[in-house]
C-alpha positions as a printed Julia matrix, in Angstrom:
296×3 Matrix{Float64}:
  -7.99  -31.8   48.34
  -8.93  -33.1   45.09
 -12.68  -34.19  44.69
 -13.77  -37.49  43.42
 -16.89  -38.59  41.71
 -19.2   -40.39  44.01
 -21.89  -42.78  43.27
 -25.13  -41.3   45.08
 -26.14  -44.92  45.96
 -23.31  -45.02  48.51
 -23.86  -41.7   50.33
 -25.36  -42.05  53.8
 -28.24  -39.28  54.35
 -28.4   -39.08  57.99
 -31.23  -36.59  59.11
 -29.55  -35.52  62.4
 -26.45  -34.26  60.47
 -28.84  -31.71  58.55
 -30.1   -28.79  60.66
 -32.36  -27.3   57.9
 -35.52  -28.13  56.87
 -35.46  -29.5   53.38
 -36.58  -26.98  51.07
 -38.59  -28.36  47.87
 -38.14  -25.19  45.89
 -34.38  -25.29  46.26
 -34.33  -29.22  45.29
 -36.39  -28.12  41.94
 -34.58  -25.11  41.0
 -31.19  -27.42  41.59
 -32.5   -30.24  39.55
 -33.42  -27.77  36.82
 -29.81  -26.44  36.5
 -28.45  -29.86  36.57
 -30.44  -31.25  33.86
 -29.0   -28.26  31.97
 -25.59  -29.57  32.57
 -24.75  -26.72  35.16
 -21.7   -28.11  37.49
 -22.19  -27.91  41.13
 -19.55  -27.53  44.03
 -18.49  -30.83  45.5
 -20.46  -32.38  48.19
 -18.92  -33.13  51.55
 -19.0   -36.36  53.03
 -17.16  -38.23  55.9
 -15.81  -42.03  55.05
 -15.61  -44.2   58.36
 -14.76  -47.48  55.87
 -18.27  -48.47  55.94
 -20.34  -45.36  55.11
 -19.9   -42.01  53.29
 -21.9   -39.7   55.9
 -23.25  -36.84  53.92
 -22.41  -33.46  55.75
 -22.92  -30.87  53.43
 -25.11  -30.97  49.9
 -28.49  -32.46  51.1
 -30.14  -30.42  48.82
 -27.78  -31.33  45.96
 -28.2   -34.78  46.6
 -31.73  -34.64  46.39
 -31.95  -32.72  43.19
 -29.33  -35.22  41.71
 -31.66  -37.96  42.39
 -34.75  -35.78  41.17
 -32.38  -35.01  37.77
 -31.5   -38.82  37.5
 -27.66  -37.78  38.13
 -25.91  -40.9   39.52
 -22.33  -39.16  40.21
 -21.46  -36.01  42.17
 -18.31  -34.65  42.97
 -17.31  -35.06  46.48
 -14.94  -33.93  48.93
 -14.11  -37.01  50.85
 -12.82  -36.78  54.39
 -11.74  -39.92  56.29
 -13.28  -40.18  60.19
 -16.13  -41.24  62.05
 -19.81  -40.4   62.11
 -18.78  -38.05  65.43
 -16.52  -36.1   63.0
 -19.36  -35.65  60.5
 -21.46  -34.5   63.37
 -19.09  -31.99  64.5
 -18.49  -30.71  60.91
 -21.92  -30.44  60.36
 -22.35  -27.66  62.76
 -20.45  -25.42  60.66
 -22.24  -26.15  57.54
 -23.02  -23.11  55.2
 -24.78  -24.58  51.84
 -24.16  -22.75  49.05
 -27.45  -21.08  47.8
 -29.51  -21.72  51.13
 -27.85  -19.43  53.98
 -28.68  -20.32  57.63
 -31.57  -18.53  59.14
 -31.32  -17.4   62.68
 -33.29  -20.33  63.94
 -31.04  -22.68  62.61
 -27.94  -21.06  63.72
 -29.62  -21.15  67.41
 -29.99  -24.66  67.1
 -26.26  -25.07  66.27
 -25.29  -23.2   69.46
 -27.92  -25.33  71.62
 -26.59  -28.3   70.11
 -22.8   -27.49  70.61
 -23.51  -26.09  74.28
 -25.7   -29.33  75.25
 -22.9   -31.87  73.95
 -20.75  -32.94  77.03
 -17.55  -32.98  74.92
 -18.0   -29.75  72.81
 -19.42  -27.25  75.7
 -15.88  -27.88  76.95
 -14.1   -26.06  74.24
 -13.09  -22.59  74.18
 -15.36  -19.91  73.3
 -13.14  -19.27  69.92
 -13.26  -23.05  68.88
 -16.78  -23.48  69.4
 -17.59  -20.47  67.29
 -15.0   -21.84  64.73
 -16.99  -25.04  64.96
 -20.03  -23.19  64.07
 -18.46  -21.2   61.22
 -19.63  -17.95  63.17
 -17.5   -15.0   64.56
 -16.75  -15.41  68.14
 -19.02  -12.18  69.04
 -21.91  -13.65  66.99
 -21.63  -16.97  68.74
 -21.69  -15.23  72.14
 -24.74  -13.26  70.95
 -26.83  -16.27  70.24
 -25.56  -18.1   73.4
 -26.62  -14.97  75.49
 -30.02  -14.76  73.83
 -30.7   -18.59  74.53
 -29.39  -18.27  78.19
 -31.82  -15.13  78.76
 -34.71  -17.34  77.59
 -33.88  -20.29  79.68
 -33.04  -18.0   82.72
 -36.29  -16.32  82.65
 -38.18  -19.78  82.26
 -36.18  -20.92  85.32
 -37.16  -17.92  87.37
 -40.57  -18.59  86.64
 -40.28  -22.42  87.67
 -38.61  -21.2   90.94
 -41.37  -18.56  91.47
 -44.01  -21.06  91.25
 -42.06  -23.63  93.5
 -41.23  -26.6   90.66
 -37.71  -26.09  89.97
 -36.83  -29.51  91.8
 -38.72  -31.43  88.91
 -36.51  -33.8   87.44
 -37.0   -35.32  84.23
 -34.75  -38.61  83.17
 -32.8   -38.72  80.02
 -34.77  -39.69  76.87
 -33.86  -42.81  75.02
 -31.58  -42.47  72.26
 -33.56  -43.26  69.31
 -34.78  -41.3   66.27
 -38.41  -41.97  66.69
 -38.42  -42.61  70.9
 -41.82  -40.02  70.56
 -43.62  -42.64  68.73
 -43.23  -45.32  71.37
 -46.67  -46.06  73.36
 -46.72  -43.99  76.54
 -46.2   -46.45  79.51
 -48.93  -46.65  82.24
 -49.77  -48.65  85.38
 -52.69  -48.87  87.76
 -52.12  -47.01  90.92
 -55.06  -47.13  93.61
 -57.64  -48.12  90.97
 -56.67  -45.19  88.8
 -54.76  -45.35  85.53
 -51.23  -43.64  86.12
 -49.92  -42.15  82.78
 -45.97  -41.42  82.21
 -44.63  -39.71  79.31
 -41.94  -40.91  77.11
 -39.34  -40.47  79.36
 -40.93  -41.84  82.45
 -41.92  -38.65  84.2
 -45.41  -38.85  85.8
 -48.05  -36.66  83.71
 -50.3   -34.41  86.17
 -53.95  -34.9   86.01
 -54.5   -31.9   83.98
 -52.43  -33.31  80.97
 -53.54  -36.91  81.17
 -56.29  -36.54  78.4
 -53.63  -35.18  76.12
 -50.94  -38.0   76.73
 -53.58  -40.55  76.32
 -55.03  -39.3   73.31
 -51.42  -39.05  71.84
 -52.0   -42.09  69.9
 -54.6   -40.29  67.35
 -51.32  -38.36  66.05
 -49.13  -41.54  65.78
 -51.9   -43.08  63.88
 -51.43  -40.33  60.96
 -47.53  -41.4   61.1
 -48.11  -44.77  60.68
 -50.55  -44.17  57.86
 -47.74  -42.13  56.04
 -45.47  -44.82  56.63
 -47.82  -47.34  55.03
 -48.35  -44.78  52.13
 -44.7   -44.61  51.42
 -44.47  -48.56  51.71
 -47.58  -49.08  49.34
 -46.39  -46.55  47.22
 -43.19  -48.18  46.63
 -44.68  -51.63  45.97
 -47.13  -50.18  43.36
 -44.55  -48.82  41.55
 -42.43  -51.84  41.77
 -45.45  -53.65  40.37
 -46.22  -51.51  37.63
 -43.19  -49.05  36.85
 -44.95  -48.41  33.43
 -48.2   -46.94  35.06
 -45.98  -44.85  37.48
 -43.53  -43.62  34.57
 -44.5   -39.86  35.25
 -44.41  -40.39  39.31
 -41.49  -38.64  41.07
 -40.11  -40.7   43.61
 -37.45  -38.3   45.19
 -40.08  -35.24  45.55
 -42.73  -37.22  47.06
 -40.44  -38.98  49.63
 -38.87  -35.61  50.72
 -42.26  -33.99  50.97
 -43.35  -37.05  52.9
 -40.66  -36.72  55.2
 -41.33  -33.05  56.07
 -44.91  -34.02  56.66
 -43.93  -36.88  58.8
 -41.61  -34.74  60.74
 -44.14  -32.19  61.5
 -46.67  -34.92  62.89
 -43.53  -36.43  65.02
 -42.85  -33.23  66.64
 -46.65  -32.78  67.26
 -46.6   -36.01  69.73
 -46.57  -34.85  73.14
 -42.99  -36.13  74.25
 -42.47  -34.95  78.01
 -44.07  -33.07  80.55
 -42.61  -29.41  80.38
 -39.36  -29.83  82.18
 -39.51  -25.88  83.0
 -43.09  -25.58  84.59
 -43.85  -29.28  85.02
 -47.28  -28.69  83.56
 -48.03  -26.31  86.26
 -49.09  -22.91  85.92
 -48.26  -23.68  82.05
 -50.1   -20.48  81.04
 -47.07  -18.41  82.33
 -44.64  -20.69  81.03
 -42.61  -19.16  77.86
 -41.28  -22.5   77.22
 -44.09  -24.83  76.44
 -46.57  -21.51  75.63
 -49.06  -22.6   78.08
 -49.68  -26.21  76.75
 -47.96  -28.09  79.84
 -45.7   -30.31  77.44
 -43.0   -30.3   74.9
 -42.3   -32.45  71.94
 -39.16  -34.56  71.5
 -37.06  -31.88  69.87
 -37.84  -28.99  72.5
 -37.02  -32.06  75.29
 -33.68  -32.7   73.85
 -32.76  -28.91  73.5
 -33.59  -28.36  77.28
 -30.44  -27.71  79.59
 -29.5   -30.9   81.44
 -29.76  -29.15  84.92
 -33.65  -29.18  84.14
 -33.96  -32.84  82.98
């Protein structure tokens, strides 16, 4: 495949296609090299006739924006966003190797996907850019952890706790927690509709405190854009791209702190013995999505 020069303005950066946390130091280092004229390997995108979905090269794209580079070489594949998601499972970005946590998240996503989990072991390992043995080892570690939590749930008599599937929205954790009145007492439900036990009621009722910070960050981003637009000369030395990258990382940390669902392993009961929620009785949205289907 011959790479083509692609304008950054047409590249679609979907955070669900990047498993790593964005590293500002890496972006800064890449940006400096780009300013010096150093050539980088082509980024990888999937074109679905409407959008160029970025699969590999998130840090290079961020760095190009920081260095005011308008075009990047890109390997362009025709396909769908689903094809892009599959390709993203095996990405090994140059200069920023995947750590074990990232590799385990890749395995979890593959094993929790209704289509991908039916592939052969060799196919799944190839998809994840791992040896079959390495994939099996990580899969075994994940299974051991989930098995230990499930044994605890059975021992405490909570294995029948069922949690409905979450809504497929990026910010579903930010939606208000639904509530109703039952026998004169406020009934609280988590983000997926599960009843919240009394010992966690105050936590779920106070989650708006975290959501308020998220709203403040969103307003900060919006207000900053408006200020720059109104007086670009005043903001001449303000670096928009690293600001937005760091703000996105901070926002992600706040969003992950939002109580999303009662722990599907212990149901909030005897949480101090639960390895999944580590004693708090609830999980965030990311943890819930990684929960085995049979426990939901």
